[in-house]
C-alpha positions as CSV (number, residue, x, y, z in Angstrom):
1,X,99.0,135.7,91.4
2,X,100.0,132.7,89.3
3,X,101.2,129.1,90.6
4,X,104.4,129.5,89.2
5,X,104.7,132.6,90.9
6,X,103.6,131.2,94.4
7,X,106.2,128.6,94.2
8,X,109.2,130.6,92.6
9,X,110.8,130.8,96.0
10,X,110.9,127.3,96.7
11,X,114.1,125.0,96.3
12,X,112.1,122.0,96.6
13,X,109.9,119.8,98.2
14,X,110.9,116.9,100.4
15,X,108.8,113.6,99.9
16,X,106.3,112.5,102.4
17,X,107.1,109.7,104.3
18,X,105.2,107.7,106.6
19,X,105.9,105.5,109.3
20,X,104.0,102.1,110.0
21,X,104.5,99.0,112.1
22,X,104.8,95.5,110.3
23,X,102.4,93.0,113.0
24,X,104.5,89.9,111.1
25,X,108.0,91.1,111.8
26,X,107.4,94.0,114.4
27,X,109.6,96.5,112.2
28,X,109.1,100.0,112.3
29,X,109.3,100.8,108.5
30,X,109.2,104.3,106.8
31,X,107.4,104.4,103.1
32,X,106.7,106.7,100.5
33,X,103.2,107.5,99.5
34,X,103.5,105.2,96.5
35,X,104.6,102.3,98.8
36,X,101.0,102.6,100.2
37,X,97.3,102.0,99.3
38,X,94.5,103.3,100.8
39,X,90.8,102.1,100.6
40,X,87.3,103.7,101.6
41,X,84.5,101.9,102.2
42,X,81.1,102.6,103.3
43,X,82.1,101.9,107.2
44,X,84.9,102.2,109.2
45,X,85.5,98.7,109.0
46,X,85.9,98.3,105.3
47,X,88.3,101.5,105.4
48,X,92.0,100.5,105.4
49,X,95.4,101.2,104.2
50,X,97.6,98.5,103.1
51,X,101.3,98.1,102.1
52,X,104.2,95.4,101.7
53,X,106.5,95.5,104.3
54,X,110.0,96.3,103.0
55,X,111.7,94.1,105.7
56,X,110.1,91.2,105.3
57,X,107.6,91.3,102.3
58,X,104.4,90.9,104.4
59,X,101.5,92.3,102.6
60,X,99.7,94.2,105.7
61,X,96.4,95.7,106.0
62,X,95.4,98.1,108.9
63,X,92.2,99.9,109.6
64,X,92.3,103.7,108.5
65,X,90.0,106.3,111.0
66,X,89.2,109.4,110.0
67,X,92.9,111.2,110.7
68,X,94.8,108.5,109.1
69,X,92.4,108.8,105.9
70,X,93.0,112.6,106.3
71,X,96.8,111.9,106.7
72,X,97.2,109.6,103.6
73,X,95.1,111.5,101.2
74,X,96.9,115.2,101.8
75,X,100.5,112.9,101.5
76,X,99.4,111.5,98.1
77,X,98.9,108.5,98.7
78,X,96.2,106.7,96.0
79,X,93.3,106.0,97.0
80,X,90.4,103.5,96.2
81,X,86.6,104.2,97.1
82,X,84.7,100.8,97.5
83,X,81.4,100.6,96.3
84,X,78.9,98.3,98.0
85,X,76.1,96.9,95.4
86,X,72.4,95.2,96.6
């Protein structure tokens, strides 16, 4: 089976939307994958996602545990792997 055959019956794919809270304006916002960035560091303290709040314009950075990383990467969020230098 080719990829084209596998997807032949699909009418369209709904874009993935993520919901996040802004700590500055306390708003709950919905963001497309392109509005988020995920940084994966060597530890849980250096793994986070970030976005600009569409309501107030604040730059938001939040920690990302394993489940959040899984959801964001599976939803197409661009990922940056951080490397430590010694």
